[in-house]
N, C-alpha and C positions, 0 to 999 in steps of 0.2 A: 393627647388629652391631659390637661394639667391636674385635674381632680376627677377621678372616676367614681361618681356617686350613683351610677345607674342602679346598682343593687338596692341602695337605700331608697331610691325613688320608687322602685317597684314595690318594696315592702311597705312604703307609706300609703300605697293605693289600696282603698277599700274594695272588697269583692262582693258583688251582689248578683247572684245567679250563676248558672252553669257556664254561660258564655264567657262571663268575666273570669270565672275560675279557670277555664281552659286557656284563656289568653294569658293570665298571670302565670299559670303553670308552664306554658311555653316560654315565657320570658325568663322565668327563673332557671329552667333547664338550660336555656341558651346562655345565660350569664354564668351559671355554675359550671357548665360544661367546658369552659375555657380556662378555668382556674387550675394552675398546677398543684400537684399534691402537696408540695412543700409550702404553699402559700395559704392553705386553708386555716381559717381562724374562727373566732367566736361568731362573727357576723355571718360567715358562710354556714355555720351550724344552725344559726337562727333561720337563715333562708331555707335550709333543709327541713326544719320543722314546719315552715310555711308550706313547703312542697307536700309534706304528709297531710297537712290540714286541707289543702286543695284537692289532693287525690282522694280523700275521704268523701268529698262531695261528688265525685265522678264514679261512674261504673268502670269495671275492668277494661272494657272495650274502649270507652272514651279516653281513659288515661293512656292506653296503649296507642291510640290514634295520635295523641299529642306527641308521645315519645318517638313514634315512627317518623314524624315530620321535623324533628330537631336533631340533627347529628351532633354528637358531642365527643369529647376526648377525655372524659373524667372516669377514672376507675372507681372513684367514690360513688358516683351516680349508678354505675353498673352494680356494685355491691349492694347499694341501698335498695334499688328497685328489684334486685334479684330475690329479695325476701318477700316481695309482694305476690299478687295473684299471677297465674301463669302467663296470661296475655301481656300484662305489664312487664313482667320479667323478660319475656321473649322480645318485646319491642325495645327495651333498654339495651339488651345484648346486641340486637341487630343494628341499632343506630350508633353503637359505640365505634370509635376510631382509635383503637389502642395499639401500642407497639407490642411486639412479642414479649418484651421484658415485663410489660404491665400484665399481659395475660398470664405469664408464668407465675407472677406473684399473686394474681387474683384468683385463678381457677381453683386452687386447693381450698379457698375460703368460701366458694360458692356452694349453694345447695345443689343436690344431685340433679334436679330438674333443670336448673340454670346451666349446669355443665353440658347438658344435652343441647340446649339452645346454642351454646358456643360451638359445638361440633358441627352445626349447620352452616357456619361461616365458611366462605371460600377463600379468605385472605390469610388464613393461619399459616404460620411457618412450621417447619419440620419439628422444631423443638416443642412447640405447643401441641401439635398432634401426638407426639410421643408421650407428653405428659398426660394427655387425655386418655391415651391407650393404657398407660400405667394405672390410671384411676378407674379403669373399667369402662370407659366411654369409647366404644369402638364403632358402633353403627347404630343409628337411630331410625333406620327404615324398618318397616315391618319384616319379619323373617320370611324367607322363601318357603314355598310349600314343600319342596324336596327335603328340606331340613327338618320339617315338622311332621312328616307322615308317620314316622315310626313311633315317637313318644305319644302322640295323641291316641294312636291305635292301641298301644299297650294299655294306656289308662282306660280307654273305652272298653276293652275286653274285661278288665277287672270290675267295671261297673255294670256290665251287661247282665240281664236276667239269667238265672241258671238254665242250663240246657235241659231239654226233655229227658225223662228217665230212660226211654228206650235207646237214646243215642249216647254212647259212652264218650266219644270224642267228636267234636265238630270238625268237618273238613277244613283244611287251611284255606283261607280266602285267596283267590287269584287276584292279580293286579287289576284285571278288567272287571272283576265281579263287583257288584254293589256292596254296601256295608249294612246289611240288614241287622247284624248283631249289635250295632251301635245304638246307644240311647238316643231318642229323637232330639232331645235338647243339645246333646253333644254334637250330633250330626249337623244340626242347624248352626251351632257356633263355629264349627270348622268351615262350613259353607260360607258363612258370613265373612270369616277371615279371608277365605280365598277370593270372594267377590270384592272385598276391599282392596286386596292386593292388585287384582286385575284392574279395578277402577283407578287406583293410584297410578299404575303404570300407564294406563290409557291417558289420563289427564296430564301426566308428565310429558308424554310424547306430544300431545296437543300443545302444551305450553312451549315446549322446545321448538316445535314447528312454527308457532305463531310469533315467538320473540326472537328467533335467530335471524341473522342477516340473510341467510340463504336456507332453503328447506333442508332440514336434517342437520344443520350446523348450529352449534351453540355460540353465543357471543363470547368473544375473547376476554372482555373486561370483567366478566362475571356479574354485571349489573342487570337486574331483571327489568326489561323495558315495560312500558305501559301495557296492561292487559288489553286484548282485542275486544273490548266491549263496544257495543253499537251505541255510542253516545256522541252527541254533537259537541264540538269544542265551544268553550265559552267565548262570547263576543268580546272583542278587544275594548277595554275601557279607555275613554278619552283621557289624554294627558292634561292635567290642570295647568292653566296659564298663570294662576296666582294661588298662594297658600298663606293663610294667616297663622302666625305662631305666637306663642307666649312662652317666655323663659323665666326661670327663677333667678335669684341674685347671682348664682354661679354660672349662668349662661346655659343651663340645661333646659331643653325643650320639655315643657310640662303639658302643653296643649297644642294640638295641630288640627286645623280645620280641613281634614282630608280623611277619606275612608279607605282603609283603616288608619286611625291615627298612629298606630304602633310603628308605621314606617319612619316616623320622625321623632316620636316621643321618646325621651331618654337620650337623644343625641346632644352632643355639645356643639352649640351653634357658633361659638367664638373660639376658634382654634386656628392658629396660623401655621401649623405643621402640615405641609403638603401631603404627608403620608397618612393623615387621619381620614376616616371615611367622610367626615364633614369638616371642611376647612374654609376659612375666609381670608380676605386680603388684610394687609397690615393696617390700612386705614380704618377698616371696620373693627379690627381688634383694638386699635388705639382708642377709638370712640367708646368701645365697651369699657375699657379700663378707666376712662375719664368720665363715664356715665353721661355721655353726650349723645344728641340725636344722630342717627345714622342716615346718610343720604347716599343712595346709589352704591351701596356696598356690594362687593363681589363675593358670592358664596358658591362653593362647589360641593356637590353631594354625590357620593358613590354608594348607591343603594338600589332599591327597587326601581324598575323601569319608569314607574309613574313619577318619581321624584328625582331620579338621577339626572345629572348634568349641571349646567351653569345656571345660576339664579342671580337676580339683582335684588338686594335687600334694602328696605327703608323701615325705620322704626324709631320709637320714642322710649326713653327710659321711664320707669314707673317708680314712684316714691310713695311710701305709706303715709296716709293722712295724719296718723298719730306719731309725730316725731320726725317725719321726713326720711325714714330709713329706705334705702334703695332696695327694691323688691324684684327687679327684673326688667325685661323689655317686651314691648309689643312690636312684632315684626310682620311685615308683609313681603313675601317673596314673589317676584314676577320674573317671567322668562324674558331675558334681554332680547331686544330687536336683532342684535347681531351678537354672535358668540365671541367676537374679537374683544380683547380687553379694552377697558376705557383708557382714554388718553392719560398718560402719566401726570400725576400732580406733583408740583415742585415740593420737595421735602421741606417741612417746617424748620425754621431756624431755631437754634437753642433759645433765643429770646422769646419767640412765640410759644415754644413749649413751656417755658417758665411762666409766661403770662397765662396760658391755659390752666396750668396747675394752680396758680394763685387764684384765678377766678373760681375754679372748682372748690378750692379750700374756703373761699368766702361764702360760696353757696352752702357748703356743709355747716359753716358756723352761723350763718344767718338764720337757718331754720330753727335750731333750738332757742336762739335768743328771741326770735319772734314769739315762740311759744311762752317763754318766760315773761315777756312783756305783756302778752295777752292775759295770762293768769294774774299777773300783778294788777292790771287794770280792772279785772273782774273783782278782785279782793277790795281794791280801793273804792270801787263803785257799789260794793255790797250786792253784786249780782247773784251771789250764791247764798245770801242770807246776811243777817246782822253780824258785823265785825267790830271788835274793839278799835278805838281810835289809834291806839299804839300800833296795831297791825296795819291799819289803813295808811298810817304815815310811813311805815316801813315799805309797804307795797308801792306807795307813790314814789319813794326814793328808788326802789328797784326799777320801776317803769321808766323813770327819768334816766337812770344809768343805762338801761337797755336801749332807749331811744338815742342816747349819745353814742353808744357803741355801734348801733346800726348806721348812724350818720357817718361815723368814722369808716365803716365798711364801704359805704357808698363812695366816699372820697378815695379810698384805696382802689376800689374797682375802676373808678373814673381815671385815676392815674395810670393804672395798668392798661386800660383800653387806649388811652391817648398815646402812651409810649410805644405800644405795639401797633399803632395805626389802625386799630379796630374801631375807633370812634372818631368822628369828625364833628367839628362845631358847626352850628347852623350859620349860614352866611348872613351877612347884614352889615349895616353901617351904624355908627354912633358918633355923637359929638364928644370927643375925648375931653375937651375943656370943661363942658358942663358936668360930665360924670365925675371927673377928678375933683372939681370944686365942691360938688355935693358930698363926696366921701370925706374930704378934708374937714368940712363943716361938722360931719358926724363924729369924727375922731378927735376934734379939737378939745372937747371937754376932758378927755382922758389925759391929753398932754398938759392941759392947764392944771389939772389936779396934781401933777408931778412937777410943776414949775418948769416945764420944757419950753424953751424959746424956739419958736417956729419962724422960719423965713420962707414964705410961700410966693412963688412966681408962676401964676397961671394966666394965660391970655384970656381976655374977655371975648375975643372973636371966636366964632365956631371953628373947631378943628376936627373935621370928619376923618374917621379912621375905618379901615375895613374889618370891623369886628362888631358882632351884634351887641346891642346896648346891655342886655342882661349878662352876657358872657364877659363883656369888658368890666362891668361893675363888680361881678363876682371875683374876677382875677385880680383887679387892683385892690379890692378890699382884703384879699388874702395877704398881699404884701404890706399894706398899711397896718393890718392887725398884728403881724409879726413885729413890725417896727415899734408899735405902741406897747406890745408886751415885753419888749427887750430894752426899751430906753430907760435910763437911770434918771432919778430926779436931778433937775438943774442942767441937763444936757441941752445942747443947741443942735437943731436939725434944720435942714433945708429941703424943700420940695419944689422942683421946677419943671414946668411943662413947656417944651420948646418945639418949634416947627423946623424940620429939616427939608432938604430938597425933595425927598420922596417919602420920608418917614416922620412920625411924631415921636419925640423923645421925652420920656418922663424919668427924671433923675431924682433919687431919694437918698439922702445921706444915711450911712449906716451908724447905729448906736455903737458905743464902745464895746458892748458885750458881743456884738456880731463882727465888729471890725477886727477883733483879735483872732478870729477864726480864718483858716485858709479856705480856698474855694471848695475843696472836698468836704470839709466839716460843715461849711455853711449850708450846703444843700443835702447833707446827710439826714436820713429819716430819724436818727436817734438824737438829734440836737434838740434840747429842751430849753424853754425860756420861762420867764416869770409869767404866771398865768394872768394876774391882774384881773381885768374885766374881760379878758379874751380867753375863755377856756377852750374854745374849739381848736385853735391851732396848737395849743399846748398839749392837747390830748394825744396827738400823733407827732408832736415835735414841730418846732419852727422850721427846721430843715425840710420836713415833709411838705409843709404848706408852701414854702418857696419852690420846691421841686414841682409840686402840682401846678402852681401858677406859671412856672416856666413852660411846662408841657402845654398848658392852655394857650399861652401866647404863641408858642411854636405852631400849634394847630391852626392859628389865625395868621400864619406866615409872619409872625413877629419873633422877637427874642427877649429874653431876660438874662442879663449877665452882670457880672461884678466888674466894676472899673475902679480899682483902688479903694477909696473910702465911700463909695456910693454904689447903689444898684441902679441900673439903667434898663428901662423898658423901651423898646422900639417897635412901633406898629406901622404898617404901611398906610399911607394917606389914601383916603377914598376918592379924593378929587383929582389925584394924579395916578394914571395907570402905572403899575409896576409889575415886573415879572413875579409870578407866584413862587418860583423856585429859589429866589434870592431876595434878600433885604439889604438895601444900601443905606449907609449912614450919612 
């Protein structure tokens, strides 16, 4: 368990009624009972105060019943409950599992009645028994009649009524004679004691005979078996085939759709340590760390028979509606059809791990920016009331910036998915000659404003390529926008679209600002160009725009590469079949 917050989880739970009080008292005793003495701190002291508060709502017998059912190894709990009512103190002492060293340090600090309860234990060492004897705790059975005949008789004689005047000395009583001289109340008290002794002996013999493995023989382990009451055993409860769980952000189960829910509530559902009572496989643990959906995760539970064993887990992460904060998981556990482990999944490559982390980061960033954009639009539209024009203008600027940032995030996510092969482009065909000619017409005014001389060579005949029209237009526009943003006034550029044996070739001359860069710097995300009228590629850098266009062309089985002073785009022709795994020039 990475973070053990079971105690805090129990303390955060509100208690309503005696049933809830007994349940929480049992949980607290179970958690505090395993804490070593050297590790007690302020939060354990707070839990002990909650224990006192819960015990005040229960009777002595109810509190004792809870303690008898929860074995513990805490000397602190023994000392604490020893100050309570007798039944509670007796149950705390009986359920304790302490070493002789702990008993030697604890017994002198216990009240006298609690020391008597310790004497009834059968697992005490010789040193502990010697200490009890030194403290005057020798035997807690009722005294034998032979040891008490003399003293009560002497006391009774002194309290007897005076003898008649005519008798000077009463005859000494014989052993077989009755005791007419005793006061009636005293005689009844002695008889009651004798009857209690005989009844105690008789019940002890019956208990030994009923609980021993053979008549007349006591059990060697010293454990008292179940009393021989004439009661029917409880019917076996059916084992559930599915359980719905809810966890908090740390992976601790806070709700379980099973009766009683305490069998799973408080357990850490995401732990890869095989020695933990509840542990999962590495794939499920990794999905939890990345806040991703869980599909067919393997979960092993070592606990109550109803929930113990192997489970298959499916779940979805939960995010708070106000801000997108991660709040936990909704899980459904199902018994697998076969207990054999699932087929091994190929481990993800480092590149795919990096892509997953980047997509998760974009998700975390997109949520607050969406909220900022929404509030800015509300202020701009005066949805919350009248707003000064100055603030409306600022809100409009913020909303525009947020929209531009979100668009950039979409481009980054698209690049990550394309490079990790998590996204494929829609299949289709397009006329490359028509698309390129239309885009050149759109960008020509920008070139003309800078006195750029263009040499364009685009065939008039259709040139079908194996790429959807919208995808082809988007990718070619990215390249042309980078060229237009980087060209200097007065430069000369050539754009030529040619037909190859199996591919269509689009060659675009590089401006001087890009030609001076090597191949690595040309496609680097941090390369920036002049914004001009093309702010979109400049926001993430010209190199990023070229890299994204290259990934899009490669997804369509084409290429974008640098050949000296020009960029070359090659796309497979749709009218000539070509292998999908290779592109020939």
